[in-house]
Phi, psi and omega in degrees: 000158181218159174283149177291143181301144181300322182297323179291322179295320178297316180296325177298319181299323185258013189297328183294342181273352184232025184286350178281347182285161182290327179287154175278137173277166178299321178296317177305317181297314180294321178296314180299313177299317181298318178296317182295325177305312183295320180297314183285317183299316189258348187226355180256118196269042176275159177299317184296319180294324181289332187255354185294144169280094187291328179301314179291318182299317183294317178298316178297316182296323178301317180294327182285325188265342192297331184271000181296134185260340181227165178298324180294319179294319179296317179300317179296319180293319178294321177300318179295320181291318190264345181305319181297335183249344181215069186293343179264001174293139179236132176248150178181186178278160182302329181276356180265329189243144173223172182260033176302151185294136174287171178305145182295151176277142177289160185297333183262007179287131172267121183231165187221156178198169180271137165242135177235124170255096200068230171205137178272112180257023176059050177227151178265011189262008181252012177070018180074015185284332191247148183209149174224140185204137167277120183248158180244153171243119179239126180052038176081006183239135176292141179247123174050050185269161175277329179203177192274347188284143175238140179303127176280336174252118184276346182223141173233150173246129183226140178287142174251326176207187184293339182225024179216130178232165175239147172246112191242123172289129173268338182237133180226141166301142185304324182293346179264001183278345177216064185293138182294336184290348179253003186296314182294318180292329177292319177299317179295320179298316181300322178292323181291323184273345186305320184288349189283132172216161186292134174212111185301340179284344183264124183300325182296329176293318180291317177302317184298318180293324176297315181296317179297316179300315179304311187291317179300314181287322182302317186267341190227000173283124192272011187235021178294343179285342181241350180260129180273097181208139172266088188296318175302323178291328176295324175296316181300314180297320181293324177296319179293316178298327182298335180297318183280345180294144180233338184235170176296323178298319175301314182297315179298321178298321177297317178296323177297314180295323179296310185282343177300332182293346184283345183052042179249114183295347177271349183290124171218142174250114186246150172227180180280355183291150181266145176261143176230156189223155175283169184278038176219164168226146177229160180217155174279117177243106182051052177066016177242124180282115192235136175291124181241347176216141173227118183274316184271107184287351177279348179287144176271056180226138183237150173301134180099349177287155184258133177277128185244352178196151181219122177049044177079006180243162171291159179300316181297318180295315181297314183286337175301318178289321178298314182296331184291345180248010181251133175261124180201147182260348180227156181296323182295315179291323178296318179296316181297314180294323182292330180299313181285317182300323184290340182263342188280155178183189181287158180299133178067013180285140179290149183216079179283132177226160173251127179242118186051039176083000182252130181290131175232126183262112181249168177227138176277114180217358181264121179291159187303317185297333175275331186278328189307319179303335179295337183276352180282146183291316189216130179269352180286129182275318182206144177213136175257130179263150183303332182272011174096358177281136178249128177255132179228126179267104183288346175284343186246318191279139178276166179294324178297316179293323179293321178299320178296335181275348188306317178301321179291319180294327182288347177260001186288154173276340178195152182238130180238108181256129184257114177235050170269067185164222188231129183299143179267057179065028189246029181294348175301342175304325183304322181300331182275000176247349184273146177253353180212156178297151178294136179235003182276109194263346188218044176280346169241139179208136182259125180298140174255118196236131172231350181244150181280175172067027176064027176302161180311122180302154179282351178176185178221145173263112186285150175226148182199180178247019188304322186298334183234016175251085180230144178302138178225151176272149358282147176281125185259355188278006180282350179242163179300139182230132177235139171244126173269139178206169177198194188292348179275353178282108188230150168060248180309320178299325180283331171298313178302306184290338175299323175291319179300313181289314186294323182257004179061047185274355180178176177266126177271127179232139178135237183222164182302147178284184191288336180071041178212102184226161181110155180302132175284155168246154185233123175262120177262121181254156172303149182092015181056046177246134177231147179233123175260151177204162178287127185255355181221164176271137176227133178243173169285167187297336178271007178089356181283165186293137173247321186297126179074005180240314182082174176270126186275139178287154173284328178232117182277136181233156174224150173267166178228153177298322178298320179296321177297314181299326182273000179072025183263145170260095188291331175293314179299316179299318180295320178297317178297317180296322179298314180296320180294322177296318179296321182293327184276353181272000000 
């Protein structure tokens, strides 16, 4: 293997400025190759495409195509690269190729194509929700299929660049999935890609991860219809940024900036590196960055003080960069994520901040597992008030512990459930608030996909909680019930609160939730990098949009800097006052 020539890297950096020229720029070449990778990998049903080590192939291919100077040269190079795995693929100019129907298949032809329910990325972290399979049709009947749909269009034409398109069969007779005329070239290709392994110092490794990320999201992210993003342009920008990257940390930062554009609260780019934190926590309180926790009592910093500078920058300047690498669909979730992200760093790294205009020199030395409890709103699990109100922190209490509390809760004058966080496996509480069995059958749905580019799915596989959402004794809904929530309530918390909102099981007080629900899918990239994203569509129970909107409270609340200084939980106080007012009416 070799490093890409410096001159080519320079041209890649400035490629957006010369795209009007007849020659292809290095970025154009990588974009065209990257698009073709996704079409063949996920939608062309040959044996070679299904079994190929795509990580190695993409890195090898980036090195092969980047130097092409003309469309003709690029077309020839792509044909050489893809013939061993897609011999029926056709490349040409837009005026040469169309998506006209190929000759009809005879009734006795056995043919195959890809079905994707979401997409199977070979991970055990999606709860078994997603699947991908090459299925066959024999004598007019689907064999071992994921769903009933068959592609009505057997061939698609897709643009790769401004003057190059591909004509790709989506359906192939089985005998064409491993043609003997491509066997020798496939053997040679396998030998060529074998030496490739991830090295963040090598641009082709960085390009390959950008291309893989682009394709997985391009074809299988279910929210491009509601998210305003030019995803192909994000790939182009990430490829250009990748040129200047030199370290794995640089590369991860590029992937973060790329995926931030998706506005998906489930998106995270993870590595094996450890995060460390200073002995404080801060939060945005009415657009003011405020100290809300202090671990080290020797520090001359107090809860309620205002942060006025960070690492020699203004707060706005510092957070502008932090926000640029965070994917979130709502302001509340973005603020919550930015609070932790802005504090994290390498072990023992210095962290100078200004508090009320005074410089304070801190050090990051607390590991995440010790630091995480500081980010929780309330550490109290349960509290009984003298007037009969019972407070339960759903972020802390287990279902077993909650079950033991049920007799006490059933005698309460009012119930205050705190879900400013993530439920601790205690959604069974919902059964004790319901008066009828759950009937909402399709608030979660997984796209069924046979066409590329996020085209309208051919159907959806519905998901729900009907099997275990049934009324149970004791019934707790005879007294006033309040749920507290805010922007940190994400995913499972939104499934929980969706029942509260949809069935009117209590009054929601606080702020909108995160607007990111559904099983995550996980893309594992070379270099021990993983990217999570939302893999299914989830709506509110009435069918309205949840993604990027969140569940709206019935009563909106805000915190104040004065309240933080006084050690008050203003949301909790508001919930208690609401219940007392209801009881007195």
